[in-house]
C-alpha positions as CSV (number, residue, x, y, z in Angstrom):
1,I,76.0,83.1,138.2
2,K,78.8,81.1,139.8
3,D,77.4,77.8,138.6
4,W,76.7,78.7,135.0
5,Q,79.0,81.7,134.3
6,P,76.8,83.4,131.8
7,S,78.3,86.0,129.4
8,D,75.3,88.2,129.7
9,L,72.5,88.6,132.3
10,V,69.0,90.1,132.1
11,V,66.7,90.3,135.0
12,V,63.0,90.5,133.9
13,F,60.3,92.0,136.2
14,D,56.6,91.6,135.9
15,G,55.0,94.7,134.4
16,G,51.4,93.7,135.1
17,L,48.8,91.4,133.6
18,P,48.0,91.8,129.9
19,K,44.6,93.3,129.1
20,K,43.9,90.8,126.3
21,R,44.5,87.8,128.7
22,M,42.4,89.4,131.4
23,D,39.6,90.0,128.9
24,L,39.7,86.3,128.0
25,L,39.9,85.0,131.5
26,P,39.0,87.6,134.2
27,E,39.7,85.1,137.0
28,Y,43.3,84.7,135.8
29,K,45.5,84.8,138.9
30,A,42.6,86.3,140.9
31,Q,43.3,84.0,143.8
32,R,46.7,85.4,144.5
33,P,47.1,87.8,147.4
34,P,48.7,91.2,146.8
35,M,52.4,91.5,147.1
36,P,53.5,91.9,150.7
37,D,54.9,95.3,151.6
38,D,58.2,93.8,152.9
39,L,58.8,92.3,149.5
40,R,57.7,95.4,147.7
41,S,60.2,97.5,149.7
42,Q,63.1,95.3,148.4
43,F,62.7,96.4,144.8
44,K,64.4,99.8,145.1
45,P,67.6,98.4,146.7
46,L,67.5,95.4,144.3
47,N,67.3,97.7,141.2
48,E,70.2,99.8,142.6
49,F,72.3,96.7,143.1
50,L,71.5,95.5,139.6
51,K,72.4,98.9,138.1
52,V,75.8,99.1,139.9
53,S,76.5,95.5,138.9
54,N,75.9,96.3,135.2
55,I,73.1,93.7,135.0
56,Y,70.4,94.6,132.5
57,T,66.8,94.8,133.7
58,I,63.6,94.9,131.7
59,K,60.0,95.5,132.7
60,V,57.4,95.8,130.0
61,D,54.1,97.5,131.1
62,M,51.2,95.2,131.2
63,Q,53.3,92.1,130.3
64,E,54.2,89.3,132.6
65,A,57.9,88.4,133.1
66,D,57.5,84.9,131.6
67,D,56.1,86.3,128.4
68,V,59.0,88.8,128.1
69,M,61.6,86.1,128.9
70,A,60.1,83.9,126.2
71,T,60.2,86.8,123.7
72,L,63.8,87.5,124.6
73,G,64.7,83.8,124.2
74,K,63.1,83.6,120.8
75,R,64.7,86.8,119.7
76,F,68.2,85.9,120.7
77,K,68.1,82.2,120.2
78,S,70.3,82.3,117.1
79,E,72.8,84.7,118.6
80,Y,73.9,82.5,121.6
81,D,75.1,78.9,121.8
82,E,73.0,78.5,124.9
83,I,70.4,80.6,126.7
84,L,69.6,79.7,130.3
85,V,66.3,80.9,131.7
86,A,66.3,80.9,135.5
87,T,62.7,80.6,136.7
88,G,60.4,78.5,138.8
89,D,57.5,78.9,136.4
90,K,56.6,75.5,134.9
91,D,54.9,77.3,131.9
92,M,58.5,78.1,130.7
93,M,59.2,74.5,130.0
94,Q,57.4,75.0,126.6
95,M,60.3,77.2,125.3
96,I,63.0,74.7,126.0
97,S,64.9,73.8,122.7
98,D,68.3,72.7,121.5
99,N,69.9,75.8,122.9
100,I,67.4,77.2,125.4
101,K,67.5,75.5,128.7
102,M,65.7,76.2,132.0
103,V,67.3,76.3,135.5
104,S,64.9,76.1,138.4
105,V,65.4,78.8,141.0
106,A,64.2,76.5,143.8
107,G,66.1,73.5,145.1
108,T,69.2,72.2,143.4
109,P,69.9,74.1,140.2
110,I,69.6,71.6,137.4
111,K,69.8,72.6,133.7
112,M,66.6,71.3,132.1
113,G,66.6,70.4,128.4
114,A,64.0,68.5,126.5
115,Q,64.8,65.1,128.0
116,E,64.7,66.5,131.6
117,V,61.2,68.0,130.8
118,K,60.1,64.6,129.5
119,D,61.5,62.9,132.6
120,K,59.7,65.4,134.9
121,T,56.4,65.6,133.2
122,G,56.2,62.7,130.8
123,V,55.9,64.9,127.8
124,Y,58.3,67.0,125.6
125,P,58.4,70.8,125.7
126,S,56.3,71.1,122.5
127,Q,53.5,69.4,124.5
128,I,53.7,71.4,127.7
129,V,50.9,73.9,126.6
130,D,48.5,71.0,125.9
131,W,49.6,69.2,129.1
132,L,48.9,72.2,131.2
133,A,45.6,72.8,129.5
134,L,44.5,69.3,130.3
135,I,45.6,69.3,134.0
136,G,45.0,73.0,134.7
137,D,47.3,75.3,136.6
138,N,46.3,76.3,140.2
139,A,49.1,78.9,140.3
140,D,47.4,80.8,137.5
141,N,43.8,79.9,138.5
142,I,43.2,78.0,135.3
143,G,41.0,74.9,135.6
144,G,41.9,71.8,133.5
145,V,39.7,69.0,132.2
146,Q,37.7,67.5,135.1
147,G,39.2,64.1,136.1
148,V,42.4,64.6,134.1
149,G,45.6,64.8,136.2
150,P,49.2,64.7,135.2
151,K,49.3,60.9,134.5
152,T,46.2,60.9,132.4
153,A,47.3,64.0,130.5
154,T,50.7,62.4,129.8
155,K,49.0,59.2,128.5
156,I,46.7,61.2,126.3
157,L,49.5,63.2,124.8
158,N,51.8,60.3,124.4
159,D,49.0,58.5,122.5
160,I,47.9,61.3,120.2
161,G,50.7,63.8,120.1
162,N,49.5,67.4,120.4
163,I,45.9,68.6,120.7
164,E,44.8,70.4,117.6
165,P,42.4,73.4,118.1
166,F,39.1,73.5,116.4
167,E,39.1,75.6,113.2
168,D,36.9,78.3,114.8
169,C,39.0,78.7,117.9
């Protein structure tokens, strides 16, 4: 808040895993341990703090926080000169655009635009979905293409652009 001085704040909480996603990939995030009780116990005081601080919160049942953040970013993109999304979720790099930037919550807070995504991954935000599909995502328990790591995925996407799905997919 001090570094970026936003005019509005929204804190988004996970509301659970979407049924449609779980039906498609039952092993999605299955490797993750349950939330520790000492973390769970912090939600009530956190919500109280956010309420008295007049900071908006949102939690949509059966929707992950990153999906809600992406929806909010798309919905309000034209209403703000700049939208900052504070997250450590690399999936969110796909939503970066002219006025939507990402600020990592880990390490030094750096505002990431399209060029910073390219510098970090080798591809632009519009290619992040394909890049992650090729390399996989251990955090979400999603396997990639065997033998394809970040460097190979970057080379493939820089050579061909984006991966087009088959017509029947």
